[in-house]
VOSE-39985 format. One record per atom (N, C-alpha, C): z, x, y. Coordinates in steps of 0.1 Angstrom, whole numbers, padded with zeros to 4 digits, always signed. Atoms other than C-alpha are relative to their C-alpha. Layout:
# VOSE-39985
ZXY ...
END
This chain:
# VOSE-39985
-0005+0011+0008 +0185-0027+0188 -0008-0013+0003 +0007+0012-0003 +0167-0054+0207 -0014+0000-0006 +0014-0002+0006 +0133-0040+0194 +0001-0004-0014 -0001+0003+0015 +0145-0043+0158 +0002-0015-0002 -0002+0015+0001 +0157-0079+0164 -0013-0007+0002 +0013+0006-0003 +0124-0088+0180 -0010+0002-0011 +0009-0002+0011 +0105-0072+0152 +0003-0009-0012 -0004+0008+0011 +0125-0091+0126 -0004-0015+0003 +0003+0014-0003 +0120-0124+0144 -0015-0002-0001 +0014+0001+0001 +0083-0117+0147 -0005-0001-0015 +0004+0000+0015 +0081-0109+0109 +0003-0014-0006 -0004+0013+0005 +0100-0141+0101 -0009-0011+0004 +0010+0010-0005 +0077-0163+0123 -0013+0002-0007 +0013-0003+0007 +0047-0146+0107 +0000-0006-0014 -0001+0005+0014 +0059-0155+0072 +0000-0015+0000 -0001+0014+0000 +0067-0191+0082 -0014-0006+0004 +0013+0005-0004 +0033-0196+0099 -0010+0002-0011 +0009-0003+0012 +0015-0180+0069 +0002-0011-0011 -0003+0010+0010 +0033-0204+0046 -0006-0014+0004 +0005+0013-0005 +0024-0234+0068 -0015-0001-0001 +0015+0000+0001 -0012-0224+0070 -0005-0001-0014 +0004+0001+0014 -0014-0219+0033 +0001-0014-0006 -0001+0014+0005 -0001-0254+0026 -0010-0009+0006 +0010+0008-0007 -0024-0269+0052 -0014+0002-0006 +0013-0002+0006 -0054-0252+0037 -0001-0005-0014 +0000+0006+0013 -0044-0262+0002 -0002-0015+0000 +0002+0015-0002 -0043-0298+0014 -0014-0004+0004 +0013+0004-0006 -0075-0299+0033 -0012+0005-0007 +0012-0005+0006 -0099-0277+0013 -0001-0005-0014 +0002+0004+0014 -0115-0286-0020 +0006+0011-0009 -0007-0010+0009 -0098-0269-0049 -0009+0012-0003 +0008-0011+0003 -0128-0247-0057 -0001+0010+0012 +0000-0008-0012 -0130-0234-0021 +0013+0007+0002 -0013-0006-0002 -0093-0228-0018 +0002+0010-0011 -0002-0009+0011 -0093-0211-0052 -0008+0013+0003 +0008-0011-0003 -0121-0188-0041 +0007+0009+0011 -0007-0007-0011 -0102-0179-0009 +0012+0008-0005 -0012-0007+0005 -0070-0171-0028 -0004+0011-0009 +0004-0010+0009 -0089-0151-0054 -0005+0012+0009 +0004-0011-0008 -0105-0130-0026 +0012+0007+0006 -0012-0007-0005 -0071-0124-0010 +0007+0008-0010 -0007-0008+0011 -0056-0113-0043 -0008+0013-0003 +0008-0013+0003 -0085-0088-0049 +0002+0009+0012 -0001-0008-0012 -0082-0076-0013 +0014+0007+0000 -0013-0006+0000 -0044-0070-0016 +0001+0010-0011 -0001-0010+0010 -0049-0051-0048 -0008+0013+0003 +0009-0011-0003 -0076-0028-0033 +0004+0007+0013 -0002-0005-0013 -0065-0023+0003 +0013+0008+0000 -0013-0007-0002 -0039+0004+0011 +0008-0007+0010 -0008+0009-0009 -0010-0015+0027 +0002+0006+0014 -0003-0003-0014 -0009-0014+0065 -0002+0015+0003 +0003-0014-0003 -0025+0020+0067 +0012+0009-0004 -0011-0007+0006 +0003+0034+0045 +0013+0001+0008 -0012+0001-0008 +0030+0024+0069 +0001+0011+0011 +0000-0011-0009 +0020+0051+0093 +0006-0004+0014 -0006+0005-0013 +0031+0030+0123 +0015+0002+0000 -0015-0002+0001 +0067+0031+0110 +0004+0014+0000 -0003-0014+0000 +0065+0068+0105 +0000+0005+0015 +0001-0004-0014 +0054+0072+0142 +0013-0004+0007 -0012+0004-0007 +0085+0052+0153 +0012+0008-0003 -0012-0008+0004 +0109+0073+0133 -0001+0014+0007 +0002-0013-0007 +0095+0104+0151 -0001-0002+0015 +0001+0004-0014 +0103+0091+0186 -0002+0012+0009 +0001-0011-0009 +0108+0125+0202 -0014+0007-0001 +0013-0007+0002 +0075+0138+0188 -0011-0010-0001 +0010+0011+0001 +0055+0106+0191 -0014+0005+0004 +0014-0004-0005 +0027+0121+0212 -0006+0011-0009 +0006-0011+0008 +0023+0152+0189 -0004-0005-0014 +0003+0005+0014 +0023+0133+0156 -0010-0011+0000 +0010+0011-0001 +0000+0105+0169 -0014+0004-0005 +0014-0004+0004 -0032+0125+0163 -0001+0001-0015 +0000-0002+0015 -0022+0134+0127 +0000-0013-0007 -0001+0014+0006 -0012+0098+0119 -0013-0007+0002 +0013+0007-0003 -0044+0085+0135 -0011+0005-0010 +0010-0006+0010 -0065+0109+0113 +0003-0006-0014 -0004+0006+0013 -0045+0098+0082 -0003-0014-0001 +0003+0014+0000 -0049+0062+0091 -0015-0003-0001 +0015+0002+0001 -0087+0066+0095 -0004+0002-0014 +0003-0003+0014 -0089+0081+0060 +0004-0012-0009 -0005+0011+0008 -0067+0053+0045 -0009-0012+0002 +0009+0011-0003 -0089+0027+0063 -0013+0001-0007 +0013-0003+0006 -0121+0043+0051 +0001-0002-0016 -0002+0002+0014 -0108+0044+0015 +0001-0015-0004 -0002+0014+0003 -0097+0008+0016 -0013-0008+0001 +0013+0007-0003 -0130-0004+0031 -0010+0003-0011 +0010-0004+0011 -0150+0016+0005 +0004-0007-0013 -0004+0006+0012 -0130+0002-0024 -0003-0015+0000 +0003+0014-0001 -0134-0034-0012 -0015-0002-0001 +0014+0002+0000 -0171-0030-0005 -0006+0003-0014 +0004-0003+0014 -0176-0015-0040 +0003-0011-0009 -0004+0011+0009 -0157-0044-0056 -0009-0012+0002 +0008+0012-0003 -0180-0070-0040 -0011-0003-0010 +0010+0003+0010 -0210-0066-0064 +0006-0003-0014 -0007+0002+0012 -0186-0064-0093 +0005-0015-0001 -0005+0013+0000 -0170-0097-0083 -0011-0010-0001 +0011+0009-0001 -0203-0114-0076 -0009+0000-0012 +0008-0001+0012 -0218-0104-0110 +0003-0011-0010 -0004+0011+0009 -0208-0138-0124 -0012-0009-0005 +0011+0008+0005 -0243-0150-0132 -0003-0013+0009 +0004+0011-0009 -0249-0172-0101 +0011-0011+0002 -0011+0009-0002 -0215-0189-0101 +0003-0001+0015 -0002+0001-0014 -0211-0203-0066 +0014+0005+0005 -0014-0005-0003 -0173-0196-0066 +0001+0015+0001 +0000-0014+0000 -0179-0160-0074 -0008+0006+0013 +0008-0004-0012 -0205-0158-0046 +0009-0001+0012 -0009+0002-0011 -0179-0172-0022 +0011+0011+0001 -0010-0010+0001 -0153-0147-0033 -0006+0013+0005 +0007-0012-0004 -0178-0119-0027 -0002+0000+0015 +0002+0000-0015 -0186-0130+0009 +0014+0000+0007 -0013-0001-0007 -0149-0135+0017 +0006+0014-0001 -0005-0014+0001 -0141-0100+0004 -0007+0009+0011 +0007-0008-0011 -0168-0086+0028 +0006-0003+0013 -0007+0003-0013 -0151-0105+0057 +0013+0007+0001 -0013-0006+0000 -0117-0091+0047 -0001+0015+0001 +0001-0015+0000 -0131-0055+0045 +0002+0005+0015 -0002-0005-0014 -0128-0054+0083 +0015+0002+0004 -0014+0000-0004 -0090-0058+0083 +0006+0015+0000 -0005-0014-0001 -0082-0021+0074 -0004+0007+0012 +0005-0006-0012 -0103-0010+0103 +0008-0005+0012 -0008+0005-0011 -0084-0033+0127 +0014+0005-0001 -0013-0005+0001 -0051-0022+0113 +0001+0014+0004 +0000-0014-0004 -0059+0014+0118 -0001+0001+0015 +0002+0000-0015 -0071+0008+0154 +0012-0005+0008 -0012+0005-0007 -0039-0011+0162 +0013+0007-0003 -0012-0007+0004 -0015+0012+0145 +0008+0007+0011 -0007-0007-0010 -0007+0035+0174 +0004-0009+0012 -0004+0009-0011 -0007+0008+0202 +0012-0008-0004 -0011+0008+0004 +0017-0013+0181 +0012+0008-0002 -0012-0009+0001 +0040+0016+0173 +0005+0004+0014 -0005-0003-0013 +0041+0025+0210 +0007-0012+0006 -0006+0012-0005 +0049-0011+0219 +0014-0002-0006 -0013+0002+0007 +0077-0012+0193 +0010+0011+0006 -0009-0010-0006 +0091+0021+0208 +0005-0005+0013 -0005+0004-0014 +0092+0006+0243 +0010-0012-0001 -0009+0012+0002 +0110-0025+0229 +0014+0005-0003 -0013-0004+0004 +0139-0004+0216 +0008+0005+0012 
END
């Protein structure tokens, strides 16, 4: 129970900090730069498979078999991350094909930076699931 409460509190704090950071960036950045960033995030969210398909949550539900299903979930996570990264990298030249528009160039570079996220999510999936299991 304590693990679920801590997870909910962490989720709520994450949303609050994200909202505050978004408002701060909107205030400080030039409209074109902020727009390019938001456009890159929107494209990323459309192309990336969400949080390695929720495999971390699946690992938690299989508490008794955590060690045995971890390898399978890790392989599935690697495939999901590879597909996400591939789709994002393929989208970069399509996005940048705007005829030298600097905003489109910025979106392309930001997408390349965001392409690392699925890899990080995959590598953190098992450790974060194990930590959540210890918290319960």
